[in-house]
TIDOBA-220217 format. One record per residue (C-alpha): x, y, z; residue in one letter; residue number from 1. Coordinates in Angstrom, 2 decimals, m for minus. Example, Ala and Ser with C-alpha at 12.3 -4.5 7.8 and 13.67 -1.06 7.14 Angstrom:
! residues 2
+---------+---------+---------+---------+------+
:      xx :      yy :      zz : lumdren : mimi :
+---------+---------+---------+---------+------+
:   12.30 :   m4.50 :    7.80 :       a :    1 :
:   13.67 :   m1.06 :    7.14 :       s :    2 :
+---------+---------+---------+---------+------+
***
This chain:
! residues 438
+---------+---------+---------+---------+------+
:      xx :      yy :      zz : lumdren : mimi :
+---------+---------+---------+---------+------+
:  m44.63 :  m12.42 :   26.12 :       x :    1 :
:  m47.77 :  m11.06 :   27.82 :       x :    2 :
:  m47.67 :   m8.36 :   30.52 :       x :    3 :
:  m48.58 :  m11.03 :   33.13 :       x :    4 :
:  m45.79 :  m13.36 :   31.93 :       x :    5 :
:  m43.25 :  m10.50 :   31.95 :       x :    6 :
:  m44.28 :   m9.57 :   35.51 :       x :    7 :
:  m43.92 :  m13.19 :   36.60 :       x :    8 :
:  m40.48 :  m13.42 :   34.98 :       x :    9 :
:  m39.46 :  m10.19 :   36.68 :       x :   10 :
:  m40.56 :  m11.56 :   40.06 :       x :   11 :
:  m38.51 :  m14.73 :   39.53 :       x :   12 :
:  m35.53 :  m12.63 :   38.43 :       x :   13 :
:  m35.84 :  m10.45 :   41.52 :       x :   14 :
:  m36.03 :  m13.55 :   43.76 :       x :   15 :
:  m32.78 :  m14.91 :   42.35 :       x :   16 :
:  m31.08 :  m11.54 :   42.19 :       x :   17 :
:  m31.09 :  m11.23 :   38.38 :       x :   18 :
:  m31.32 :   m7.74 :   36.94 :       x :   19 :
:  m33.98 :   m7.18 :   34.30 :       x :   20 :
:  m32.39 :   m4.93 :   31.70 :       x :   21 :
:  m32.13 :   m4.72 :   27.96 :       x :   22 :
:  m29.35 :   m6.75 :   26.32 :       x :   23 :
:  m25.93 :   m5.09 :   26.31 :       x :   24 :
:  m25.77 :   m2.83 :   23.23 :       x :   25 :
:  m22.72 :   m3.42 :   21.06 :       x :   26 :
:  m21.54 :   m0.50 :   18.94 :       x :   27 :
:  m20.73 :   m1.56 :   15.38 :       x :   28 :
:  m17.65 :   m0.14 :   13.64 :       x :   29 :
:  m17.77 :   m0.47 :    9.85 :       x :   30 :
:  m14.36 :   m1.01 :    8.20 :       x :   31 :
:  m14.15 :   m0.94 :    4.39 :       x :   32 :
:  m11.02 :   m2.43 :    2.86 :       x :   33 :
:   m9.39 :   m3.56 :   m0.40 :       x :   34 :
:   m7.45 :   m6.64 :    0.74 :       x :   35 :
:   m7.54 :   m9.75 :   m1.46 :       x :   36 :
:   m6.15 :  m13.29 :   m1.25 :       x :   37 :
:   m4.23 :  m14.21 :    1.88 :       x :   38 :
:   m4.40 :  m10.63 :    3.16 :       x :   39 :
:   m8.21 :  m10.67 :    3.09 :       x :   40 :
:   m8.07 :  m13.59 :    5.54 :       x :   41 :
:   m5.68 :  m11.62 :    7.77 :       x :   42 :
:   m8.04 :   m8.60 :    7.84 :       x :   43 :
:  m11.02 :  m10.78 :    8.81 :       x :   44 :
:   m8.97 :  m12.45 :   11.56 :       x :   45 :
:   m7.93 :   m9.05 :   13.00 :       x :   46 :
:  m11.58 :   m8.00 :   13.22 :       x :   47 :
:  m12.56 :  m11.33 :   14.82 :       x :   48 :
:   m9.72 :  m11.13 :   17.36 :       x :   49 :
:  m10.61 :   m7.56 :   18.34 :       x :   50 :
:  m14.29 :   m8.48 :   18.71 :       x :   51 :
:  m13.37 :  m11.43 :   20.94 :       x :   52 :
:  m11.07 :   m9.26 :   23.08 :       x :   53 :
:  m13.87 :   m7.01 :   24.41 :       x :   54 :
:  m17.66 :   m6.77 :   24.42 :       x :   55 :
:  m18.43 :   m3.08 :   23.76 :       x :   56 :
:  m17.57 :   m2.83 :   20.07 :       x :   57 :
:  m17.86 :   m5.00 :   16.98 :       x :   58 :
:  m15.67 :   m4.28 :   13.95 :       x :   59 :
:  m17.33 :   m5.40 :   10.71 :       x :   60 :
:  m14.76 :   m5.75 :    7.91 :       x :   61 :
:  m16.15 :   m5.44 :    4.37 :       x :   62 :
:  m14.22 :   m5.91 :    1.11 :       x :   63 :
:  m15.13 :   m3.10 :   m1.34 :       x :   64 :
:  m12.99 :   m3.94 :   m4.37 :       x :   65 :
:   m9.69 :   m2.50 :   m5.61 :       x :   66 :
:   m7.93 :    0.40 :   m3.88 :       x :   67 :
:   m9.45 :    3.03 :   m6.22 :       x :   68 :
:  m12.90 :    1.38 :   m5.94 :       x :   69 :
:  m12.72 :    1.37 :   m2.13 :       x :   70 :
:  m11.65 :    5.02 :   m1.93 :       x :   71 :
:  m14.34 :    6.13 :   m4.41 :       x :   72 :
:  m16.99 :    4.12 :   m2.55 :       x :   73 :
:  m15.98 :    5.80 :    0.72 :       x :   74 :
:  m16.14 :    9.30 :   m0.73 :       x :   75 :
:  m19.53 :    8.59 :   m2.36 :       x :   76 :
:  m20.85 :    7.14 :    0.90 :       x :   77 :
:  m19.72 :   10.23 :    2.83 :       x :   78 :
:  m21.58 :   12.48 :    0.40 :       x :   79 :
:  m24.67 :   10.31 :    0.80 :       x :   80 :
:  m24.39 :   10.49 :    4.60 :       x :   81 :
:  m23.66 :    6.81 :    5.22 :       x :   82 :
:  m19.88 :    6.56 :    5.27 :       x :   83 :
:  m18.16 :    3.72 :    7.14 :       x :   84 :
:  m16.17 :    4.56 :   10.29 :       x :   85 :
:  m12.86 :    3.37 :    8.81 :       x :   86 :
:  m11.78 :    3.25 :    5.20 :       x :   87 :
:   m8.55 :    1.81 :    3.85 :       x :   88 :
:   m7.04 :    4.23 :    1.33 :       x :   89 :
:   m3.91 :    3.54 :   m0.69 :       x :   90 :
:   m0.97 :    5.87 :   m0.27 :       x :   91 :
:   m1.54 :    7.85 :   m3.47 :       x :   92 :
:   m4.99 :    8.88 :   m2.21 :       x :   93 :
:   m3.41 :   10.74 :    0.72 :       x :   94 :
:   m3.54 :   14.25 :   m0.82 :       x :   95 :
:   m7.16 :   13.78 :   m1.84 :       x :   96 :
:   m8.14 :   12.66 :    1.68 :       x :   97 :
:   m6.13 :   15.47 :    3.31 :       x :   98 :
:   m7.98 :   18.07 :    1.27 :       x :   99 :
:  m11.41 :   16.62 :    2.13 :       x :  100 :
:  m12.08 :   18.98 :    5.03 :       x :  101 :
:  m14.85 :   17.73 :    7.32 :       x :  102 :
:  m14.90 :   14.31 :    5.66 :       x :  103 :
:  m12.20 :   12.94 :    7.94 :       x :  104 :
:  m11.36 :   12.81 :   11.62 :       x :  105 :
:   m7.54 :   13.10 :   11.98 :       x :  106 :
:   m6.07 :   10.16 :   13.92 :       x :  107 :
:   m4.07 :   12.34 :   16.33 :       x :  108 :
:   m7.33 :   14.10 :   17.32 :       x :  109 :
:   m9.25 :   10.82 :   17.49 :       x :  110 :
:   m6.78 :    9.23 :   19.93 :       x :  111 :
:   m6.57 :   12.36 :   22.09 :       x :  112 :
:  m10.36 :   12.83 :   22.28 :       x :  113 :
:  m10.86 :    9.14 :   23.14 :       x :  114 :
:   m8.19 :    9.22 :   25.85 :       x :  115 :
:   m6.23 :    6.38 :   24.22 :       x :  116 :
:   m2.46 :    6.32 :   24.78 :       x :  117 :
:   m0.81 :    7.42 :   21.53 :       x :  118 :
:    2.75 :    8.41 :   20.66 :       x :  119 :
:    3.46 :    9.15 :   16.99 :       x :  120 :
:    7.18 :    8.61 :   17.68 :       x :  121 :
:    6.53 :    4.92 :   18.40 :       x :  122 :
:    5.86 :    4.35 :   14.69 :       x :  123 :
:    8.52 :    3.99 :   11.99 :       x :  124 :
:    9.23 :    7.50 :   10.63 :       x :  125 :
:    9.65 :    6.28 :    7.01 :       x :  126 :
:    6.01 :    5.26 :    7.21 :       x :  127 :
:    4.37 :    7.89 :    9.39 :       x :  128 :
:    5.93 :   10.82 :    7.51 :       x :  129 :
:    3.80 :    9.91 :    4.55 :       x :  130 :
:    0.55 :   10.22 :    6.50 :       x :  131 :
:    1.34 :   13.25 :    8.67 :       x :  132 :
:    1.17 :   17.02 :    8.39 :       x :  133 :
:    4.36 :   19.07 :    8.10 :       x :  134 :
:    4.08 :   19.54 :   11.91 :       x :  135 :
:    4.18 :   15.77 :   12.44 :       x :  136 :
:    0.49 :   15.32 :   13.32 :       x :  137 :
:   m0.67 :   11.89 :   12.09 :       x :  138 :
:   m3.76 :   12.19 :    9.91 :       x :  139 :
:   m4.37 :    8.51 :    9.17 :       x :  140 :
:   m3.33 :    5.26 :   10.77 :       x :  141 :
:   m0.60 :    3.31 :    8.90 :       x :  142 :
:   m1.94 :   m0.17 :    8.28 :       x :  143 :
:   m0.45 :   m2.17 :    5.44 :       x :  144 :
:    2.72 :   m0.39 :    4.42 :       x :  145 :
:    4.88 :   m1.95 :    1.74 :       x :  146 :
:    7.45 :   m1.12 :   m0.87 :       x :  147 :
:    8.14 :   m2.53 :   m4.31 :       x :  148 :
:   10.48 :   m5.50 :   m4.56 :       x :  149 :
:   11.59 :   m7.84 :   m7.33 :       x :  150 :
:   10.13 :  m11.33 :   m6.87 :       x :  151 :
:   12.36 :  m14.14 :   m8.14 :       x :  152 :
:   11.47 :  m17.72 :   m9.11 :       x :  153 :
:   14.77 :  m19.32 :   m8.07 :       x :  154 :
:   13.98 :  m22.67 :   m9.71 :       x :  155 :
:   13.39 :  m21.12 :  m13.14 :       x :  156 :
:   16.49 :  m18.89 :  m12.96 :       x :  157 :
:   18.55 :  m21.97 :  m12.15 :       x :  158 :
:   17.05 :  m23.89 :  m15.12 :       x :  159 :
:   17.87 :  m20.98 :  m17.43 :       x :  160 :
:   21.50 :  m20.97 :  m16.27 :       x :  161 :
:   21.26 :  m17.68 :  m14.38 :       x :  162 :
:   23.69 :  m18.11 :  m11.49 :       x :  163 :
:   23.03 :  m14.84 :   m9.63 :       x :  164 :
:   19.93 :  m12.78 :   m9.00 :       x :  165 :
:   20.20 :   m9.66 :  m11.20 :       x :  166 :
:   20.90 :   m6.38 :   m9.42 :       x :  167 :
:   20.84 :   m3.84 :  m12.27 :       x :  168 :
:   18.40 :   m3.19 :  m15.11 :       x :  169 :
:   20.89 :   m4.38 :  m17.77 :       x :  170 :
:   21.30 :   m7.62 :  m15.77 :       x :  171 :
:   17.49 :   m8.02 :  m15.59 :       x :  172 :
:   17.26 :   m7.56 :  m19.37 :       x :  173 :
:   19.93 :  m10.22 :  m19.94 :       x :  174 :
:   18.34 :  m12.65 :  m17.46 :       x :  175 :
:   14.94 :  m12.13 :  m19.13 :       x :  176 :
:   16.43 :  m13.02 :  m22.52 :       x :  177 :
:   17.85 :  m16.25 :  m21.05 :       x :  178 :
:   14.49 :  m17.09 :  m19.45 :       x :  179 :
:   12.75 :  m16.52 :  m22.78 :       x :  180 :
:   15.25 :  m18.80 :  m24.53 :       x :  181 :
:   14.63 :  m21.43 :  m21.83 :       x :  182 :
:   10.91 :  m21.61 :  m22.61 :       x :  183 :
:    9.29 :  m18.52 :  m21.02 :       x :  184 :
:    7.82 :  m17.46 :  m24.37 :       x :  185 :
:    5.17 :  m15.09 :  m23.03 :       x :  186 :
:    7.16 :  m13.31 :  m20.31 :       x :  187 :
:   10.85 :  m12.79 :  m19.66 :       x :  188 :
:   10.04 :  m10.32 :  m16.87 :       x :  189 :
:    7.13 :   m8.10 :  m15.91 :       x :  190 :
:    5.59 :   m6.03 :  m13.15 :       x :  191 :
:    2.28 :   m5.08 :  m11.57 :       x :  192 :
:    1.35 :   m1.44 :  m10.82 :       x :  193 :
:    2.82 :    0.07 :  m14.03 :       x :  194 :
:    3.24 :    3.67 :  m12.89 :       x :  195 :
:    4.26 :    2.79 :   m9.32 :       x :  196 :
:    7.04 :    0.64 :  m10.78 :       x :  197 :
:    8.29 :    2.72 :  m13.71 :       x :  198 :
:    7.58 :    6.29 :  m12.58 :       x :  199 :
:    7.23 :    6.56 :   m8.80 :       x :  200 :
:    9.59 :    3.90 :   m7.40 :       x :  201 :
:   11.94 :    4.16 :  m10.38 :       x :  202 :
:   12.42 :    7.90 :   m9.74 :       x :  203 :
:   12.98 :    7.60 :   m5.99 :       x :  204 :
:   15.36 :    4.63 :   m6.40 :       x :  205 :
:   17.47 :    6.70 :   m8.83 :       x :  206 :
:   17.13 :    9.93 :   m6.82 :       x :  207 :
:   15.49 :   11.88 :   m9.64 :       x :  208 :
:   12.36 :   13.99 :   m9.13 :       x :  209 :
:    8.85 :   13.01 :  m10.14 :       x :  210 :
:    7.82 :   16.61 :   m9.52 :       x :  211 :
:    8.99 :   19.84 :   m7.89 :       x :  212 :
:    8.31 :   20.79 :   m4.25 :       x :  213 :
:    9.70 :   17.43 :   m3.02 :       x :  214 :
:    7.23 :   15.53 :   m5.21 :       x :  215 :
:    4.35 :   17.61 :   m3.86 :       x :  216 :
:    5.09 :   17.00 :   m0.17 :       x :  217 :
:    6.02 :   20.68 :    0.22 :       x :  218 :
:    3.06 :   22.15 :   m1.63 :       x :  219 :
:    0.16 :   21.51 :   m3.98 :       x :  220 :
:    1.77 :   23.90 :   m6.52 :       x :  221 :
:    4.11 :   21.09 :   m7.57 :       x :  222 :
:    5.01 :   20.58 :  m11.25 :       x :  223 :
:    5.68 :   17.13 :  m12.76 :       x :  224 :
:    9.04 :   16.48 :  m14.42 :       x :  225 :
:    9.44 :   12.74 :  m14.96 :       x :  226 :
:   10.17 :   13.19 :  m18.69 :       x :  227 :
:   13.93 :   13.37 :  m18.06 :       x :  228 :
:   16.50 :   11.62 :  m20.32 :       x :  229 :
:   16.75 :    8.78 :  m17.74 :       x :  230 :
:   12.99 :    8.16 :  m17.75 :       x :  231 :
:   12.90 :    8.28 :  m21.56 :       x :  232 :
:   15.82 :    5.80 :  m21.78 :       x :  233 :
:   14.09 :    3.37 :  m19.42 :       x :  234 :
:   10.76 :    3.48 :  m21.25 :       x :  235 :
:   12.58 :    3.01 :  m24.58 :       x :  236 :
:   14.25 :   m0.12 :  m23.20 :       x :  237 :
:   10.84 :   m1.51 :  m22.21 :       x :  238 :
:    9.41 :   m0.67 :  m25.67 :       x :  239 :
:   12.28 :   m2.55 :  m27.36 :       x :  240 :
:   11.91 :   m5.60 :  m25.10 :       x :  241 :
:    8.09 :   m5.65 :  m25.37 :       x :  242 :
:    8.37 :   m6.45 :  m29.11 :       x :  243 :
:    9.28 :  m10.10 :  m28.46 :       x :  244 :
:    7.88 :  m10.35 :  m24.90 :       x :  245 :
:   11.29 :  m10.34 :  m23.21 :       x :  246 :
:    9.37 :   m7.72 :  m21.23 :       x :  247 :
:    5.60 :   m8.12 :  m21.17 :       x :  248 :
:    3.33 :   m5.39 :  m19.83 :       x :  249 :
:    0.96 :   m6.62 :  m17.11 :       x :  250 :
:   m1.43 :   m3.74 :  m16.51 :       x :  251 :
:   m2.10 :   m0.85 :  m14.17 :       x :  252 :
:   m3.14 :   m2.75 :  m11.05 :       x :  253 :
:   m2.05 :   m5.94 :   m9.33 :       x :  254 :
:   m4.47 :   m8.46 :  m10.85 :       x :  255 :
:   m1.48 :   m9.73 :  m12.88 :       x :  256 :
:    0.46 :  m10.95 :   m9.82 :       x :  257 :
:   m0.78 :  m14.46 :  m10.58 :       x :  258 :
:    1.65 :  m14.46 :  m13.52 :       x :  259 :
:    4.41 :  m14.90 :  m10.95 :       x :  260 :
:    2.55 :  m17.40 :   m8.74 :       x :  261 :
:    1.69 :  m19.56 :  m11.77 :       x :  262 :
:    5.34 :  m19.67 :  m12.85 :       x :  263 :
:    4.72 :  m17.79 :  m16.12 :       x :  264 :
:    6.90 :  m14.77 :  m15.21 :       x :  265 :
:   10.02 :  m15.77 :  m13.27 :       x :  266 :
:   11.06 :  m12.15 :  m12.56 :       x :  267 :
:    8.21 :   m9.91 :  m11.42 :       x :  268 :
:    8.22 :   m6.52 :   m9.70 :       x :  269 :
:    5.34 :   m5.84 :   m7.33 :       x :  270 :
:    4.53 :   m5.01 :   m3.71 :       x :  271 :
:    6.33 :   m6.68 :   m0.82 :       x :  272 :
:    2.79 :   m7.18 :    0.50 :       x :  273 :
:    2.35 :   m9.90 :   m2.13 :       x :  274 :
:    4.18 :  m12.26 :    0.25 :       x :  275 :
:    1.10 :  m13.89 :    1.85 :       x :  276 :
:   m0.36 :  m14.71 :   m1.56 :       x :  277 :
:    2.98 :  m15.90 :   m2.98 :       x :  278 :
:    3.43 :  m18.16 :    0.03 :       x :  279 :
:    0.02 :  m19.76 :   m0.48 :       x :  280 :
:    0.10 :  m20.08 :   m4.29 :       x :  281 :
:    3.68 :  m20.50 :   m5.54 :       x :  282 :
:    4.72 :  m24.14 :   m5.94 :       x :  283 :
:    8.41 :  m23.29 :   m6.34 :       x :  284 :
:   11.34 :  m21.82 :   m4.42 :       x :  285 :
:   11.02 :  m18.03 :   m4.46 :       x :  286 :
:   12.58 :  m15.01 :   m2.86 :       x :  287 :
:   12.53 :  m11.22 :   m3.17 :       x :  288 :
:   15.38 :   m8.91 :   m4.12 :       x :  289 :
:   15.77 :   m5.13 :   m4.22 :       x :  290 :
:   14.52 :   m3.29 :   m7.29 :       x :  291 :
:   17.06 :   m3.06 :  m10.12 :       x :  292 :
:   18.87 :    0.19 :  m10.97 :       x :  293 :
:   20.95 :    1.66 :  m13.77 :       x :  294 :
:   24.60 :    1.49 :  m12.66 :       x :  295 :
:   25.57 :    4.58 :  m14.68 :       x :  296 :
:   23.27 :    6.79 :  m12.58 :       x :  297 :
:   25.33 :    8.53 :   m9.92 :       x :  298 :
:   24.74 :    7.29 :   m6.36 :       x :  299 :
:   21.97 :    4.87 :   m7.38 :       x :  300 :
:   20.30 :    3.11 :   m5.73 :       x :  301 :
:   18.91 :    5.72 :   m3.31 :       x :  302 :
:   15.94 :    4.55 :   m1.22 :       x :  303 :
:   12.49 :    3.27 :   m2.09 :       x :  304 :
:    9.24 :    4.90 :   m1.05 :       x :  305 :
:    6.35 :    3.28 :    0.76 :       x :  306 :
:    3.24 :    1.92 :   m0.83 :       x :  307 :
:    0.31 :    0.10 :    0.64 :       x :  308 :
:   m2.41 :    1.93 :    2.51 :       x :  309 :
:   m3.51 :    3.58 :    5.72 :       x :  310 :
:   m6.78 :    3.67 :    7.63 :       x :  311 :
:   m8.70 :    6.96 :    7.49 :       x :  312 :
:  m11.42 :    7.72 :   10.01 :       x :  313 :
:  m14.48 :    9.36 :    8.49 :       x :  314 :
:  m16.16 :   12.43 :    9.96 :       x :  315 :
:  m19.61 :   12.81 :   11.44 :       x :  316 :
:  m19.64 :    9.87 :   13.86 :       x :  317 :
:  m20.57 :    9.77 :   17.58 :       x :  318 :
:  m18.08 :   10.04 :   20.45 :       x :  319 :
:  m18.79 :    6.42 :   21.41 :       x :  320 :
:  m18.13 :    5.21 :   17.86 :       x :  321 :
:  m14.87 :    7.15 :   17.77 :       x :  322 :
:  m13.88 :    5.61 :   21.10 :       x :  323 :
:  m14.37 :    2.17 :   19.54 :       x :  324 :
:  m12.23 :    3.11 :   16.52 :       x :  325 :
:   m9.49 :    4.44 :   18.83 :       x :  326 :
:   m9.51 :    1.21 :   20.86 :       x :  327 :
:   m9.23 :   m0.79 :   17.64 :       x :  328 :
:   m6.19 :    1.25 :   16.57 :       x :  329 :
:   m4.57 :    0.65 :   19.97 :       x :  330 :
:   m5.30 :   m3.06 :   19.49 :       x :  331 :
:   m3.63 :   m3.00 :   16.06 :       x :  332 :
:   m0.54 :   m1.23 :   17.48 :       x :  333 :
:    0.22 :   m3.95 :   20.04 :       x :  334 :
:    3.85 :   m5.04 :   19.56 :       x :  335 :
:    3.24 :   m8.80 :   19.40 :       x :  336 :
:    0.30 :   m8.34 :   17.06 :       x :  337 :
:    2.27 :   m6.01 :   14.79 :       x :  338 :
:    5.22 :   m8.41 :   14.66 :       x :  339 :
:    2.88 :  m11.32 :   13.80 :       x :  340 :
:    1.06 :   m9.27 :   11.16 :       x :  341 :
:    4.38 :   m8.34 :    9.52 :       x :  342 :
:    5.65 :  m11.92 :    9.58 :       x :  343 :
:    2.45 :  m13.36 :    8.09 :       x :  344 :
:    1.52 :  m10.75 :    5.50 :       x :  345 :
:    4.84 :   m9.37 :    4.28 :       x :  346 :
:    3.66 :   m5.84 :    5.02 :       x :  347 :
:    6.05 :   m3.73 :    7.07 :       x :  348 :
:    5.92 :   m3.50 :   10.87 :       x :  349 :
:    4.53 :   m0.05 :   11.57 :       x :  350 :
:    6.07 :    0.34 :   15.03 :       x :  351 :
:    9.75 :    0.46 :   15.97 :       x :  352 :
:    9.11 :   m2.06 :   18.76 :       x :  353 :
:    7.61 :   m4.63 :   16.33 :       x :  354 :
:   10.60 :   m4.27 :   13.98 :       x :  355 :
:   13.09 :   m4.66 :   16.85 :       x :  356 :
:   11.19 :   m7.69 :   18.19 :       x :  357 :
:   11.21 :   m9.38 :   14.77 :       x :  358 :
:   14.97 :   m8.79 :   14.46 :       x :  359 :
:   15.64 :   m9.98 :   18.02 :       x :  360 :
:   13.61 :  m13.15 :   17.41 :       x :  361 :
:   15.97 :  m14.01 :   14.53 :       x :  362 :
:   13.05 :  m14.04 :   12.11 :       x :  363 :
:   14.94 :  m12.37 :    9.25 :       x :  364 :
:   17.75 :  m14.94 :    9.44 :       x :  365 :
:   15.26 :  m17.58 :    8.34 :       x :  366 :
:   13.05 :  m15.27 :    6.24 :       x :  367 :
:   15.29 :  m12.72 :    4.48 :       x :  368 :
:   12.50 :  m12.13 :    1.92 :       x :  369 :
:   10.60 :  m10.01 :    4.44 :       x :  370 :
:   13.54 :   m7.73 :    5.18 :       x :  371 :
:   14.05 :   m6.71 :    1.54 :       x :  372 :
:   11.58 :   m3.76 :    1.58 :       x :  373 :
:   12.94 :   m2.52 :    4.91 :       x :  374 :
:   16.47 :   m2.54 :    3.49 :       x :  375 :
:   15.25 :   m0.62 :    0.43 :       x :  376 :
:   13.41 :    2.01 :    2.47 :       x :  377 :
:   16.43 :    2.57 :    4.72 :       x :  378 :
:   19.13 :    2.13 :    2.03 :       x :  379 :
:   20.09 :    5.82 :    2.29 :       x :  380 :
:   18.83 :    8.92 :    4.06 :       x :  381 :
:   15.81 :   10.14 :    2.03 :       x :  382 :
:   16.26 :   13.17 :   m0.23 :       x :  383 :
:   13.76 :   15.67 :   m1.66 :       x :  384 :
:   13.33 :   13.17 :   m4.50 :       x :  385 :
:   12.83 :   10.09 :   m2.33 :       x :  386 :
:   10.85 :   11.11 :    0.75 :       x :  387 :
:    7.62 :   10.11 :   m0.94 :       x :  388 :
:    5.01 :   11.92 :   m3.00 :       x :  389 :
:    1.76 :   13.77 :   m2.45 :       x :  390 :
:   m0.08 :   14.70 :   m5.62 :       x :  391 :
:   m3.75 :   15.60 :   m5.79 :       x :  392 :
:   m6.02 :   13.63 :   m8.13 :       x :  393 :
:   m3.34 :   10.95 :   m8.07 :       x :  394 :
:   m5.72 :    8.07 :   m8.74 :       x :  395 :
:   m6.87 :    9.66 :  m12.01 :       x :  396 :
:   m3.36 :   10.86 :  m12.82 :       x :  397 :
:   m1.96 :    7.35 :  m12.57 :       x :  398 :
:   m4.45 :    6.31 :  m15.25 :       x :  399 :
:   m3.28 :    9.12 :  m17.52 :       x :  400 :
:    0.37 :    8.18 :  m17.02 :       x :  401 :
:   m0.41 :    4.51 :  m17.68 :       x :  402 :
:   m2.40 :    5.44 :  m20.79 :       x :  403 :
:    0.64 :    7.20 :  m22.25 :       x :  404 :
:    3.04 :    4.38 :  m21.28 :       x :  405 :
:    0.66 :    1.88 :  m22.88 :       x :  406 :
:    0.57 :    3.94 :  m26.10 :       x :  407 :
:    4.37 :    3.89 :  m26.23 :       x :  408 :
:    4.56 :    0.13 :  m25.58 :       x :  409 :
:    2.01 :   m0.44 :  m28.37 :       x :  410 :
:    4.21 :    1.50 :  m30.81 :       x :  411 :
:    1.77 :    4.40 :  m31.15 :       x :  412 :
:    4.10 :    7.02 :  m29.61 :       x :  413 :
:    7.81 :    7.47 :  m28.99 :       x :  414 :
:    9.03 :    7.17 :  m25.40 :       x :  415 :
:    9.71 :   10.93 :  m25.24 :       x :  416 :
:    6.33 :   11.94 :  m26.72 :       x :  417 :
:    4.51 :    9.61 :  m24.31 :       x :  418 :
:    6.27 :   10.95 :  m21.21 :       x :  419 :
:    5.95 :   14.58 :  m22.38 :       x :  420 :
:    2.21 :   14.01 :  m22.78 :       x :  421 :
:    1.94 :   12.24 :  m19.40 :       x :  422 :
:    3.64 :   15.20 :  m17.70 :       x :  423 :
:    1.59 :   17.84 :  m19.55 :       x :  424 :
:   m1.75 :   16.12 :  m18.91 :       x :  425 :
:   m0.79 :   15.45 :  m15.29 :       x :  426 :
:    0.19 :   19.08 :  m14.69 :       x :  427 :
:   m3.22 :   20.22 :  m16.00 :       x :  428 :
:   m4.87 :   17.94 :  m13.40 :       x :  429 :
:   m2.61 :   19.26 :  m10.65 :       x :  430 :
:   m3.58 :   22.86 :  m11.42 :       x :  431 :
:   m7.26 :   21.91 :  m11.18 :       x :  432 :
:   m6.65 :   20.20 :   m7.85 :       x :  433 :
:   m4.63 :   23.17 :   m6.53 :       x :  434 :
:   m7.60 :   25.48 :   m7.07 :       x :  435 :
:  m10.04 :   23.19 :   m5.22 :       x :  436 :
:   m7.65 :   22.37 :   m2.37 :       x :  437 :
:   m7.07 :   25.99 :   m1.33 :       x :  438 :
+---------+---------+---------+---------+------+
***
């Protein structure tokens, strides 16, 4: 447009009372996440709905790979000076993020600075405790909280003559043998997230420690101790059953969840957040049940611990950008939206109001599957062994633990030697982290 044309346009605009001004600037908020399958669709829809609800900010949701990949990408981006505003970090990355001084903007500060209404007590304490300081200040925003449940293919159990869903580990072992005899040659039962299942959740559910200092929640000078006789017995059982695939190991992450959806594994332990994918892929009648336990362990089962992830806000952004992030978090906390998110994804409602609304609506009467993780988390008052865990370098430590478990399952080590090595190698990593975190 020439100067003359612009002047003419301005004159016309003035005549009709139009203001000549630059287009309204929209502030972009970058959100990196690790959601796959049905939950990826839910994340994109949340961003779209927020963007449609106002005109000042635009949330751009970007999938960055697995949980460890997303966290590592965020840390690398921060070091390079181009971090996103929001990064989804799985629960075991909490200690690492907490110790990254300057790299994060604590959520309680963010909401206060932006003038957004925020009450930490409105959120479910079993969830927020994990992401808060010892004073109760919330550091990250709980997003997709879950727990581990046992997914059951009801059709296949029925075909194998299994009348009741197993409750204990011995019952799971027996059911798996029947499933194998009924044609499930490659998998009687299995699980995703090897260490989450057989170290972290297993310990909490049986009220035995993973480490001292309340599993690291009370101090970075924690010492691992999950090489107890109970842990050794459990791993030995898995080793014995792996030989003929009554149990079949399915890896460190959750890529193996399709073994349940395809019908290959009729009993499969993984996140309650698998619900959206199960619903869209499983062509059979399924449900979830609480994790199994050993009945000879006193007072078991105890309570499960949360998994999933929270949203961390990265440091070094402008006040306007932070205001947009705060508004997005308020949007996510809306009771109706939280209730809908819980009911569609299988992840837990993060607010008390959303949980109460879901109960009052009679949703659990028709969908008991989604109440299983909530029943597990609230089964008993948490103890020092079952409040949760907070270990530094946890992403790398999980790999070490899995490496040792894999060696035992492959017949290269005894159950005791493998767990002794996992504990010793893990403790060496914790001491390194303790020095850097001070």
